[in-house]
C-alpha positions, 0 to 999 in steps of 0.5 A: 555561554551560547543560549539553549537551542531548542527554546530559541527554535520553538519560539521562532516556529511558534511565532511563524506558524501562530500556534504552539508546538503539539510536540517537544523539541530536543536540540543536538546541545541537549536543551529541550522545549515545548509542551509540558505533556509527559506523553508528548512525542519529543523531536530530536533534532541530532544535528544542525543539518536537519535545519539545513535541509529544512532551508533548502527544501521547506516542508515535507521533502526536508523533514523527510530526508532529515529523518531517513539521514538519521539527523531527526529523529522521534521519541516515543510514538511516531505515529502519535507525532504525525498525528499531533503535526497533521492536526495542527496543519489542518487547524492553522492551514499551515500550507497557507502560512506566508512569511513577512520579510521581518519573519524571513530576516528573523529566521536567517539572524537565528541560522546565522547565530546556529551555524545552519546556513551553508550548502545544500545537504546530498539527499540520502542514498536511498531517495530515488532516482528515476530517469526516462519519460513518465510511464515509459515501461522502462521507467516502470520497471525501475519504479517497481524494482525500487520497491518491491526489489528492496529485499525478498528476506525483508518482505518476508520478515514482514509480511504474514507466511502467505506473503500478501502485501495489500490491505486484508479483510478483518472479519473479526476483532483482532485478538489471539484467535484471529490476526493478520495471517487470518485476515489475509487469508480472508481477504484472499478468499473473498476475492476469489468468491467474488470473482466466482472461482472454480474448478479449470477456469484461467485466472490473470492476476495482474501485479501478482506480487509473491504469489498469494493469490495465485496459490490460494486460488489454484490450491482451494478453487482448482483454477489455472493461473498466470500472474504477471510482475515487473519485479524479478525478485517477485517472480523468483520467490513466487516460482520457488514457491509454487515449486515447493507446493507442486502447483507448477502445472497449475501456476504460471508467473511472467516477468511482464508488463500489462500492456504485453500481455498477448493471450486472451481470453481469461475467465477472470481477472484480479489486479490488487493495489495494481491500478495506482502504478499505472499512472493518470494518463495510461489508466484509460490504457490499463482499463482497456486491456483488462477489458480486452484481456476478459471473456464476455460475461466474465469478471474482474476485481480491482482492488485499489487505493484512493485519494483527493475525495476527502481529507484536505490532501489531494496529492495524487502520488502520496506527497513528496517522501511517498514519492521520493522514497516509497512509491515514485510515479504512483498516482492515486485518484478519488474513487469516482474517477477510477470508475469512470475510467473502468465504465468507460473501457466497457466494464460494468460496476457490480459492487464497491465496497470499503476497505479503508479501516481494514487498512489501518488494521493490517498496517499496524501488525507491519509497523509493530514488527518493525519497531520490535525487530528494529535490529533485525530490519537494520540487518535486512536492509540497512539503517536508511531504509529501517527508517524510510519503512518506519515512516512509511508504515506510520504515516500509512496507517494514520492516512487510512485512518483520518480518512485521507486515503481510501482503498476499494474492492471494485467488482466488475463484469465485461457484458456481452455484445447483447448486454448480458452479464450472466451474474446470479440474480442473488447479491449473495450468490453473486459476491459469495458467502463471507469467508469468516462464516464458512472458516468458522463452521470448518466447512469446505470451500467448494462442495455440493451445497456451496457450489454444485457445478461450475459456472458456464465460464468453463463449460460442463459441470466439473466435481467441486475442489475438496479441501478444508476450510481450515486449511489455510496457508499458514504452513506454506513453504516460503 
């Protein structure tokens, strides 16, 4: 009778890495080995092809392909399993492990015995396949389409009714009276306040998604808004939402590259988790375009993810899995490098605010929705994409929790030719009152006490927009 597979794999792996495995292994023959901890996640190797993938692509890409293909699975909390492996990698410097000739021979012998050796398996169908020059307009459209054109129905299923697909702003502990809907509303409102929006102002949202910020700003702040996106699905969905809300006279959504926006100046610009997609070489072009499109003494808010300054992982694209399955061509850099680009373009940094831990609290409800409604998710996007998103969201929550990724709101202003910013003297007046305070008091977003006149961005004083702060977008038609 052949020896059980799992103990043999465990023994070899632990010898190669010089440390005990932090999770249990269950092999395709039903054998199991690993730590005795009953709460430890179990890695299930359903097919020897999973190990063949690792032979051809050792490390993250091989593991990701095996997981997405369903040849490798996790029983228990997948985020806990990833966390244990990440701690092991840091503690034992696994990225620097070098196998001796004897180690390689032992691995080859076991591979032959278990029938692992063979031709390279084909990558899963959901893996990205882009062509053309990096960050050309055609390739950027394809990269954005890969992720954002997946399925509007799936994003409706996953996200809150506002369809906000970026880090929320959690002003209270999560509970029955405060959740993801409230945190996303508070984030949208915080952006509007930081930008100093008011009636009649012209707002540009670069990378507008499904129009959540455009709708919030037009509904509660009376702006005239233009949004641009490279996702045809996002634009179609956003325009339908805008029409259903009777906001077509106030909101325009274009299928347009940020490099092609011809009309300026705008009174305010927002770009929410879009800068990660423009690339390292193109970021100066992106920053210069924001400066060009903004009128003097006006503000731009950049909400953007960062990576590489801390946490021990400097992969600017997020690693092989993210680059191959989720966000191809994405480039994240340390916060300081991004600030350098923006300031070199002529913008002045006014305020930088970290939302890193807010992203943990934002991603976990998405992950819960996905895991708690597995059958519905698979019906919408298929088994492979379900597994991509499961690994993506679990890994993202962990990366933000462990400070391997960050996200910041960067408020900037374009000074005029004389160097004047036009900002209020008080920091509180510049950034606006905390949205949670106003929502809790039930006061109007704009009224005589909060803003008696519109800032000089739009000239003469105009009456403020009325509307109850309690009118969150929960019930907005989607």
